[in-house]
C-alpha positions as CSV (number, residue, x, y, z in Angstrom):
1,M,21.1,17.2,-70.9
2,E,17.4,18.0,-71.3
3,A,18.1,19.8,-74.6
4,T,20.1,16.8,-75.9
5,A,17.3,14.4,-75.0
6,E,14.8,16.7,-76.7
7,L,16.9,16.8,-79.8
8,F,17.0,13.0,-80.0
9,V,13.2,12.9,-79.5
10,E,12.7,15.3,-82.4
11,L,15.0,13.3,-84.6
12,G,13.1,10.1,-83.8
13,L,16.0,8.5,-82.1
14,L,14.3,8.5,-78.7
15,K,10.7,7.8,-77.9
16,A,8.6,10.8,-76.7
17,E,7.0,10.3,-73.4
18,D,3.9,12.4,-74.2
19,D,1.4,10.6,-76.4
20,C,0.4,13.8,-78.2
21,R,4.0,14.6,-79.1
22,R,4.6,11.0,-80.2
23,K,1.7,11.3,-82.6
24,R,3.0,14.6,-83.9
25,L,6.4,13.0,-84.6
26,T,5.2,10.3,-87.0
27,R,7.2,11.5,-90.0
28,L,10.9,10.7,-89.6
29,I,13.5,13.2,-90.4
30,D,16.3,12.3,-92.8
31,L,19.3,12.0,-90.6
32,K,21.7,12.7,-93.4
33,N,20.5,16.3,-93.5
34,V,20.9,16.5,-89.7
35,Y,24.5,15.3,-90.0
36,S,25.2,17.9,-92.6
37,W,23.9,20.7,-90.3
38,L,25.4,19.3,-87.1
39,K,28.9,18.9,-88.5
40,T,29.2,22.7,-88.7
41,E,27.3,23.4,-85.5
42,V,29.5,21.3,-83.2
43,T,32.5,23.5,-84.1
44,K,30.8,26.6,-82.8
45,P,31.8,27.8,-79.3
46,H,28.2,28.0,-78.1
47,F,27.5,24.4,-78.8
48,P,27.3,22.6,-75.4
49,Q,30.2,20.2,-74.6
50,I,27.9,17.8,-72.8
51,T,25.8,17.5,-76.0
52,K,28.9,16.7,-78.0
53,K,29.7,13.8,-75.6
54,Y,26.1,12.5,-75.8
55,L,26.1,12.8,-79.6
56,L,29.3,10.9,-79.9
57,T,28.2,8.1,-77.7
58,F,24.7,7.9,-79.3
59,L,26.0,8.0,-82.9
60,N,28.5,5.3,-82.3
61,Q,25.9,2.8,-81.3
62,K,25.7,-0.2,-83.7
63,N,22.3,-1.5,-82.7
64,V,20.2,1.6,-83.6
65,K,18.7,0.8,-87.1
66,R,18.1,4.5,-88.0
67,I,21.7,5.4,-87.3
68,A,23.1,2.4,-89.2
69,A,20.8,3.1,-92.2
70,S,21.9,6.7,-92.4
71,D,25.6,6.2,-92.7
72,C,27.1,8.8,-95.0
73,E,30.1,11.0,-95.5
74,D,28.6,13.8,-93.4
75,R,28.2,11.4,-90.5
76,K,31.8,10.4,-90.7
77,V,32.9,14.1,-90.7
78,L,30.6,14.8,-87.8
79,L,32.0,11.9,-85.8
80,S,35.6,12.9,-86.5
81,G,34.8,16.4,-85.5
82,L,33.2,15.2,-82.2
83,Y,36.3,13.1,-81.4
84,K,38.4,16.3,-81.5
85,F,36.6,17.8,-78.5
């Protein structure tokens, strides 16, 4: 679960607790590129099941502006892949 939270912090979806880290993460990553990468990674056997559950839950939230603004075909493919697990 710690790795999942760290991933969300790096993507700018969760706020970093450490002030230094928060300052370092001022430039937001384009989530469309992340979706493209994740859609292939989640199918690999070494990708943690718990992370898949958290990703699915988090990416289905409607009230997160960054997620809503980054809707694309890769996100839809990623979500459908996460539902299979």
